[in-house]
C-alpha positions in Angstrom: 0.0 0.0 0.0 1.3 3.5 -0.8 2.0 6.0 1.8 -1.2 8.0 2.5 0.9 11.2 2.7 2.2 10.7 -0.9 1.3 13.4 -3.4 -1.1 12.0 -6.1 -0.6 13.3 -9.6 -2.5 12.5 -12.8 -1.7 13.1 -16.5 -4.2 13.0 -19.4 -3.1 11.6 -22.7 -5.0 11.3 -26.0 -2.4 8.8 -27.4 -0.4 6.0 -25.8 2.9 4.9 -27.2 4.0 1.3 -27.2 6.0 1.5 -24.0 3.0 3.0 -22.2 0.7 0.3 -23.6 3.1 -2.3 -22.3 3.3 -0.7 -18.9 -0.4 -0.4 -18.5 -1.0 -4.0 -19.7 1.3 -5.1 -16.9 -0.8 -3.0 -14.4 -4.1 -4.6 -15.8 -2.7 -8.1 -15.7 -1.5 -7.6 -12.1 -4.9 -6.3 -11.0 -6.7 -9.1 -12.8 -4.6 -11.8 -11.0 -5.2 -10.1 -7.7 -8.9 -9.5 -8.0 -9.9 -12.5 -10.1 -11.8 -10.2 -12.5 -10.6 -8.0 -15.4 -11.0 -4.3 -14.5 -11.8 -3.0 -17.9 -14.5 -4.0 -20.4 -13.5 -5.2 -23.9 -14.4 -1.7 -25.3 -11.9 0.0 -23.0 -9.3 -2.7 -23.4 -9.3 -2.5 -27.2 -8.9 1.3 -27.0 -6.0 0.9 -24.6 -4.3 -1.7 -26.8 -4.5 0.6 -29.9 -3.4 3.6 -27.8 -5.6 5.8 -29.8 -9.3 6.2 -29.0 -10.6 7.9 -25.9 -8.7 9.8 -23.2 -6.2 8.0 -21.0 -5.6 9.1 -17.4 -2.5 7.8 -15.7 -2.1 8.2 -12.0 1.2 8.1 -10.0 2.6 9.3 -6.7 5.1 12.1 -6.2 7.5 12.8 -9.1 6.9 9.8 -11.4 7.9 10.5 -15.0 5.1 9.5 -17.4 7.4 9.3 -20.4 9.3 6.3 -19.3 10.0 4.5 -16.1 9.4 1.1 -14.7 5.8 0.1 -14.8 5.7 -0.6 -11.1 5.5 3.2 -10.6 2.1 3.4 -12.3 -0.5 3.5 -9.5 -3.7 3.8 -11.5 -5.2 4.1 -15.0 -8.6 5.3 -16.2 -10.1 5.2 -19.7 -12.5 8.0 -20.5 -14.9 8.0 -23.4 -16.5 11.4 -24.1 -18.1 10.4 -27.5 -21.6 9.4 -26.3 -23.6 12.7 -26.3 -26.8 10.9 -25.4 -25.8 8.9 -22.3 -22.8 11.0 -21.3 -19.1 10.4 -20.6 -18.1 7.1 -19.2 -15.0 6.0 -17.3 -13.5 2.6 -16.3 -10.5 2.5 -14.0 -8.0 0.3 -12.2 -5.7 0.9 -9.3 -2.7 -1.2 -8.6 -3.3 -3.5 -5.6 -0.3 -2.1 -3.7 -1.6 1.5 -4.3 -5.1 1.1 -3.0 -6.7 2.9 -0.1 -4.6 6.0 -0.7 -6.9 8.1 -2.7 -5.8 7.1 -6.2 -9.3 5.9 -7.4 -10.9 9.1 -6.2 -8.2 11.2 -8.0 -8.8 9.3 -11.3 -12.6 9.8 -11.1 -12.2 13.5 -10.2 -10.0 14.0 -13.2 -12.5 12.2 -15.4 -15.2 14.6 -14.1 -13.1 17.5 -15.4 -12.9 15.9 -18.8 -16.7 15.5 -19.2 -18.1 18.1 -21.5 -21.4 18.5 -19.6 -20.5 17.4 -16.1 -22.2 14.0 -16.4 -20.2 10.8 -15.8 -21.0 7.1 -15.9 -18.6 5.0 -13.8 -18.4 1.3 -14.6 -17.1 -1.3 -12.1 -16.7 -5.0 -12.8 -17.9 -7.1 -10.0 -19.8 -5.9 -7.0 -17.2 -4.7 -4.6 -17.4 -2.7 -1.4 -14.5 -0.5 -2.5 -16.3 0.6 -5.7 -19.5 1.2 -3.8 -17.8 3.3 -1.2 -16.0 5.4 -3.9 -19.2 5.9 -5.8 -21.1 6.9 -2.7 -18.4 9.4 -1.6 -18.5 11.2 -4.9 -22.3 11.4 -5.2 -22.8 8.6 -7.8 -25.9 6.5 -7.8 -26.5 3.0 -9.1 -27.9 3.2 -12.6 -27.5 -0.1 -14.4 -26.6 -3.7 -13.7 -25.1 -6.2 -16.2 -25.3 -9.8 -15.4 -22.6 -12.3 -16.3 -24.3 -15.7 -16.8 -22.6 -19.1 -17.3 -23.4 -22.7 -18.1 -21.5 -25.9 -18.4 -20.8 -27.2 -22.0 -20.7 -30.7 -20.6 -24.5 -30.5 -19.9 -26.9 -31.5 -22.7 -27.4 -28.9 -25.3 -30.8 -28.2 -27.0 -31.1 -29.1 -30.7 -30.6 -26.2 -33.2 -34.0 -26.2 -34.8 -33.8 -23.7 -37.6 -37.2 -22.1 -38.3 -38.9 -22.5 -41.6 -37.9 -19.8 -44.2 -34.6 -19.2 -42.6 -31.1 -20.4 -43.5 -28.0 -20.1 -41.4 -24.4 -19.7 -42.7 -21.1 -18.3 -41.3 -20.2 -14.7 -41.5 -18.5 -13.3 -44.6 -16.5 -10.1 -43.7 -16.5 -9.1 -47.3 -20.3 -8.8 -47.6 -22.0 -9.1 -44.2 -20.9 -6.1 -42.2 -23.7 -3.7 -43.4 -26.4 -6.2 -42.7 -25.0 -7.2 -39.3 -24.7 -3.5 -38.3 -28.3 -2.9 -39.3 -29.6 -5.8 -37.2 -27.4 -4.8 -34.3 -28.6 -1.2 -34.3 -32.3 -2.3 -34.3 -31.9 -5.1 -31.8 -30.0 -2.9 -29.3 -31.7 0.4 -30.0 -32.1 1.0 -26.2 -28.4 0.1 -25.5 -26.2 2.8 -27.2 -23.0 1.1 -26.1 -23.9 -1.9 -28.2 -26.4 -0.6 -30.8 -24.1 2.3 -31.8 -21.5 0.0 -33.2 -20.0 1.3 -36.5 -18.0 -0.5 -39.3 -14.8 0.5 -37.5 -16.0 -1.2 -34.3 -16.5 -4.4 -36.2 -13.3 -4.2 -38.2 -11.3 -3.7 -35.0 -12.7 -6.9 -33.5 -12.1 -8.8 -36.7 -8.4 -8.1 -36.3 -8.3 -9.6 -32.8 -6.5 -12.9 -32.3 -9.7 -14.5 -31.0 -11.8 -13.8 -34.1 -12.9 -16.9 -36.0 -15.6 -16.6 -38.7 -16.5 -20.3 -38.1 -18.0 -19.1 -34.8 -20.0 -16.2 -36.3 -23.4 -17.5 -37.4 -25.6 -15.4 -39.6 -29.4 -16.0 -40.1 -30.7 -15.1 -43.5 -34.3 -14.8 -44.8 -34.6 -17.5 -47.5 -36.7 -15.4 -49.8 -34.9 -12.0 -49.7 -31.4 -13.1 -48.6 -31.5 -10.3 -46.0 -29.7 -10.8 -42.7 -32.3 -11.1 -39.9 -30.2 -12.3 -37.0 -26.8 -13.4 -35.9 -24.8 -15.1 -33.1 -21.2 -14.1 -32.7 -19.3 -16.4 -30.4 -15.9 -15.7 -28.8 -13.3 -17.7 -27.1 -11.0 -16.1 -24.5 -8.5 -17.6 -22.2 -5.7 -20.0 -22.7 -5.9 -23.3 -24.5 -4.6 -22.4 -28.0 -7.8 -20.7 -29.2 -6.1 -17.4 -30.2 -6.2 -15.5 -26.9 -3.5 -14.1 -24.7 -5.4 -14.3 -21.4 -4.0 -16.4 -18.7 -7.1 -18.2 -17.4 -8.6 -21.4 -18.7 -10.3 -20.9 -22.0 -14.0 -20.2 -21.9 -16.6 -19.7 -24.7 -18.8 -16.7 -24.8 -22.1 -15.8 -26.4 -20.5 -12.6 -27.5 -23.4 -11.0 -29.4 -26.8 -12.6 -30.0 -29.2 -10.4 -32.0 -32.5 -11.0 -33.8 -34.0 -8.2 -36.0 -37.1 -6.9 -34.3 -38.5 -6.1 -37.7 -38.3 -9.8 -38.7 -39.3 -11.7 -35.6 -39.2 -15.4 -36.2 -40.3 -17.6 -33.3 -37.5 -19.8 -32.1 -34.7 -18.0 -34.1 -32.8 -16.7 -31.1 -32.9 -20.1 -29.4 -31.7 -21.8 -32.6 -28.8 -19.4 -33.1 -27.9 -19.9 -29.4 -27.9 -23.6 -29.8 -25.7 -23.5 -32.9 -23.1 -21.3 -31.1 -23.0 -23.4 -28.0 -22.5 -26.5 -30.1 -19.6 -24.8 -31.9 -18.0 -23.8 -28.6 -18.4 -27.4 -27.3 -16.7 -28.7 -30.5 -13.6 -26.7 -29.5 -13.3 -28.7 -26.3 -14.3 -25.9 -24.0 -15.9 -26.7 -20.6 -17.9 -23.5 -20.0 -19.8 -20.8 -21.8 -20.6 -17.3 -20.5 -22.5 -14.2 -21.6 -23.4 -10.7 -20.5 -27.0 -9.4 -20.4 -28.6 -6.4 -18.9 -30.4 -7.3 -15.7 -33.5 -5.4 -16.9 -33.7 -7.5 -20.1 -36.2 -10.1 -18.7 -36.9 -11.6 -22.2 -33.3 -12.3 -22.9 -32.7 -13.6 -19.3 -35.7 -16.0 -19.7 -34.1 -17.4 -22.9 -30.7 -17.9 -21.4 -32.2 -19.5 -18.3 -34.1 -21.9 -20.5 -30.7 -22.8 -22.0 -29.5 -23.6 -18.5 -27.4 -20.4 -17.9 -27.3 -19.2 -14.3 -26.3 -15.8 -12.8 -22.6 -15.8 -12.1 -21.5 -12.2 -11.4 -22.6 -8.6 -11.9 -21.0 -5.5 -13.4 -22.5 -2.2 -12.3 -22.7 1.3 -13.6 -23.0 4.3 -11.4 -24.1 7.6 -12.8 -23.1 11.1 -11.7 -26.1 13.4 -12.3 -25.5 17.0 -13.5 
């Protein structure tokens, strides 16, 4: 733990160089090992790895030089996204385990508040922790949204993939399918801007990730019009030789499951889910996971019928104007 009398300093960067990315990756990996949960969402993690998008706050004590010292001197990091004019600025942060309880988390959030164009701020925390709750309470944040993580065993029986009449399913073609996938995604997640607001760049960034495999990206097509009406994008993260650099045991994920609300076909979401789960099982994985908004009762009912159970919760706190 850092000396409580240490002077906390923060620096805001709009670009990270390769050395800074490496240093912050070490910080994130150390916090992940200590806490058992990754402190940043995929969205923020991708922006950190590229070093470009968003604003990056680096926290340190006393006279640390941001331009190049040993990564152990970095006490905290926050990723700030100011691009959502509807929902407001969002921040995700991590404090090195040895630097906690010394005011670093508060300093990062206060700096993020200064960066918010209109004074609003959404604070995401991964896992329900007393530390995050205490920090949110002390700064006047209120609980606004809960995101469930659900899991199921892939050893348990899987339902059959009964494709509805008038629908065909194939794997994703990055040369032709991006516009159709984006259109379905926007309509299916119209009430969730973080997901529904994806652009072509957002998809292309993910296609470049080591975990991407088109064989696990299933696209449902209307047999008459050839229009995309749904999709199930699976993901594998963890060790085990499936293209990921995480250190934990490999686990499959229902990454994005979407059915076009303008073309509701009974049973399509369940069929796409079953296809994706069967694919993940074929890779020799033991478990599958997913994230779903706790208020999405329809989706939770589907996942519970597929034998998923509530595993953990990510929460968002909001700072009103």
